[in-house]
C-alpha positions as semicolon CSV with decimal commas, in nm:
position;residue;x (nm);y (nm);z (nm)
1;X;2,141;-1,696;-1,097
2;X;2,014;-1,341;-1,048
3;X;1,663;-1,275;-0,926
4;X;1,515;-1,158;-1,256
5;X;1,591;-1,488;-1,428
6;X;1,550;-1,728;-1,135
7;X;1,215;-1,876;-1,237
8;X;1,210;-2,256;-1,276
9;X;0,863;-2,247;-1,432
10;X;0,723;-1,991;-1,671
11;X;0,360;-1,893;-1,616
12;X;0,300;-1,824;-1,983
13;X;0,410;-2,172;-2,085
14;X;0,229;-2,339;-1,797
15;X;-0,104;-2,194;-1,903
16;X;-0,071;-2,283;-2,271
17;X;0,121;-2,610;-2,285
18;X;0,073;-2,954;-2,136
19;X;0,287;-3,053;-1,835
20;X;0,502;-3,296;-2,034
21;X;0,603;-3,029;-2,285
22;X;0,678;-2,791;-2,001
23;X;0,894;-3,053;-1,828
24;X;1,093;-3,096;-2,149
25;X;1,152;-2,723;-2,172
26;X;1,251;-2,714;-1,804
27;X;1,500;-2,995;-1,861
28;X;1,638;-2,834;-2,176
29;X;1,680;-2,497;-2,009
30;X;1,875;-2,656;-1,725
31;X;2,103;-2,846;-1,965
32;X;2,154;-2,549;-2,198
33;X;2,232;-2,324;-1,901
34;X;2,500;-2,557;-1,768
35;X;2,653;-2,701;-2,086
36;X;2,538;-2,481;-2,374
37;X;2,331;-2,566;-2,679
38;X;2,603;-2,740;-2,881
39;X;2,718;-2,970;-2,602
40;X;2,365;-3,075;-2,503
41;X;2,213;-3,379;-2,672
42;X;1,852;-3,486;-2,709
43;X;1,930;-3,798;-2,506
44;X;2,049;-3,579;-2,218
45;X;1,739;-3,360;-2,234
46;X;1,519;-3,670;-2,237
47;X;1,700;-3,822;-1,940
48;X;1,667;-3,495;-1,748
49;X;1,293;-3,492;-1,827
50;X;1,254;-3,857;-1,725
51;X;1,158;-3,997;-2,065
52;X;1,307;-4,162;-2,372
53;X;1,456;-3,958;-2,654
54;X;1,193;-4,099;-2,890
55;X;0,919;-3,942;-2,680
56;X;1,067;-3,596;-2,734
57;X;0,962;-3,610;-3,099
58;X;0,598;-3,624;-2,994
59;X;0,634;-3,267;-2,874
60;X;0,924;-3,112;-3,069
61;X;1,065;-3,173;-3,415
62;X;1,428;-3,139;-3,311
63;X;1,670;-2,983;-3,063
64;X;1,648;-2,644;-3,235
65;X;1,272;-2,633;-3,176
66;X;1,329;-2,712;-2,808
67;X;1,585;-2,432;-2,790
68;X;1,334;-2,195;-2,953
69;X;1,083;-2,282;-2,679
70;X;1,345;-2,200;-2,416
71;X;1,418;-1,872;-2,598
72;X;1,047;-1,781;-2,599
73;X;1,040;-1,848;-2,226
74;X;1,339;-1,619;-2,166
75;X;1,182;-1,345;-2,376
76;X;0,855;-1,383;-2,184
77;X;1,044;-1,334;-1,859
78;X;1,218;-1,029;-1,999
79;X;0,891;-0,872;-2,113
80;X;0,730;-0,958;-1,777
81;X;1,011;-0,771;-1,603
82;X;0,950;-0,471;-1,830
83;X;0,576;-0,481;-1,761
84;X;0,644;-0,491;-1,387
85;X;0,877;-0,191;-1,414
86;X;0,598;0,013;-1,575
87;X;0,330;-0,064;-1,317
88;X;0,203;0,196;-1,076
89;X;0,122;0,564;-1,102
90;X;0,470;0,699;-1,166
91;X;0,520;0,965;-1,432
92;X;0,579;0,855;-1,791
93;X;0,928;1,008;-1,777
94;X;1,019;0,782;-1,487
95;X;0,858;0,486;-1,661
96;X;1,075;0,540;-1,968
97;X;1,387;0,541;-1,753
98;X;1,267;0,231;-1,566
99;X;1,195;0,059;-1,898
100;X;1,543;0,095;-2,040
101;X;1,729;0,028;-1,714
102;X;1,523;-0,287;-1,656
103;X;1,600;-0,410;-2,008
104;X;1,970;-0,346;-1,956
105;X;1,983;-0,510;-1,616
106;X;1,791;-0,817;-1,729
107;X;2,036;-0,874;-2,014
108;X;2,337;-0,822;-1,788
109;X;2,201;-1,054;-1,519
110;X;2,119;-1,324;-1,774
111;X;2,468;-1,302;-1,920
112;X;2,631;-1,312;-1,576
113;X;2,413;-1,588;-1,433
114;X;2,360;-1,806;-1,740
115;X;2,604;-1,707;-2,017
116;X;2,522;-2,014;-2,229
117;X;2,153;-1,918;-2,230
118;X;2,233;-1,556;-2,315
119;X;2,448;-1,664;-2,609
120;X;2,186;-1,910;-2,732
121;X;1,911;-1,647;-2,707
122;X;2,108;-1,397;-2,913
123;X;2,178;-1,654;-3,183
124;X;1,817;-1,771;-3,203
125;X;1,683;-1,415;-3,228
126;X;1,917;-1,369;-3,526
127;X;1,818;-1,697;-3,691
128;X;1,448;-1,735;-3,605
129;X;1,253;-1,449;-3,757
130;X;0,941;-1,520;-3,552
131;X;1,132;-1,462;-3,228
132;X;1,270;-1,128;-3,343
133;X;0,927;-1,018;-3,469
134;X;0,756;-1,117;-3,144
135;X;1,015;-0,928;-2,943
136;X;0,979;-0,612;-3,154
137;X;0,600;-0,631;-3,131
138;X;0,606;-0,666;-2,753
139;X;0,845;-0,370;-2,715
140;X;0,639;-0,158;-2,952
141;X;0,320;-0,227;-2,755
142;X;0,487;-0,144;-2,424
143;X;0,634;0,184;-2,545
144;X;0,312;0,282;-2,721
145;X;0,119;0,245;-2,397
146;X;0,387;0,443;-2,216
147;X;0,364;0,727;-2,468
148;X;-0,017;0,720;-2,460
149;X;0,000;0,758;-2,083
150;X;0,241;1,050;-2,114
151;X;0,017;1,227;-2,366
152;X;-0,296;1,165;-2,159
153;X;-0,131;1,303;-1,846
154;X;-0,003;1,610;-2,028
155;X;0,363;1,510;-1,992
156;X;0,422;1,467;-2,366
157;X;0,304;1,672;-2,661
158;X;0,005;1,528;-2,849
159;X;0,097;1,304;-3,142
160;X;0,080;0,958;-3,294
161;X;0,172;0,739;-2,995
162;X;0,265;0,438;-3,209
163;X;0,494;0,645;-3,432
164;X;0,658;0,813;-3,134
165;X;0,710;0,470;-2,974
166;X;0,873;0,342;-3,292
167;X;1,109;0,640;-3,291
168;X;1,193;0,576;-2,925
169;X;1,273;0,212;-3,005
170;X;1,514;0,322;-3,276
171;X;1,680;0,572;-3,041
172;X;1,718;0,312;-2,766
173;X;1,853;0,029;-2,983
174;X;2,196;0,041;-2,816
175;X;2,045;-0,037;-2,477
176;X;1,824;-0,320;-2,604
177;X;2,094;-0,506;-2,797
178;X;2,335;-0,710;-2,581
179;X;2,597;-0,740;-2,855
180;X;2,619;-0,360;-2,855
181;X;2,580;-0,260;-2,492
182;X;2,813;-0,528;-2,354
183;X;3,099;-0,320;-2,492
184;X;3,042;-0,080;-2,202
185;X;3,090;-0,140;-1,828
186;X;2,751;-0,159;-1,658
187;X;2,785;0,166;-1,464
188;X;2,884;0,351;-1,781
189;X;2,606;0,212;-1,999
190;X;2,345;0,287;-1,733
191;X;2,472;0,643;-1,700
192;X;2,461;0,681;-2,078
193;X;2,108;0,538;-2,086
194;X;1,989;0,795;-1,834
195;X;2,150;1,075;-2,035
196;X;1,984;0,956;-2,356
197;X;1,647;0,931;-2,185
198;X;1,689;1,289;-2,059
199;X;1,754;1,413;-2,412
200;X;1,459;1,218;-2,552
201;X;1,227;1,359;-2,288
202;X;1,344;1,712;-2,366
203;X;1,249;1,649;-2,728
204;X;0,904;1,526;-2,633
205;X;0,849;1,835;-2,418
206;X;0,990;2,078;-2,676
207;X;0,721;1,973;-2,924
208;X;0,470;2,157;-2,703
209;X;0,621;2,496;-2,785
């Protein structure tokens, strides 16, 4: 599996959940990755975690709740990769390009290295409102900070950073939605992403006139 998604333990989960719950999520992720959600049973997850199936219900209501925990872990990894891409003193323009290319590459690497997990994640984001809301909130916060940095450094025209970030999210929806961007070869979608970012940055600069 590619480097961005090769993390057997997730730091966010480890700091907020007891070891047994984490071991269940680890086991479920491994089973879902290899066999998919539909073909994985609770008995198999329990066996992988070294416990009885009855014990699973002490921590999760059902298999769907376990899958949601795996999905939250994958989203946490994705957002961590985006945070890492925006670290450092690079210009906001370069950060915006790094943001969208990192999002694209994470999705492509997940789909190539663990297609069952990628498919499950997409389905859960569609069906579990709280996952979609959490993802949108995390993206909004990241882009807002990016825009605030650009305004502070004089790269972008002054304005409502949160509103500008929301507009950027809408403009970049193609590159943040696997069902849409997988229609393009990777080289082509990355080239298109860079072109779109260039146009967006020109708009942010033009507001200064």
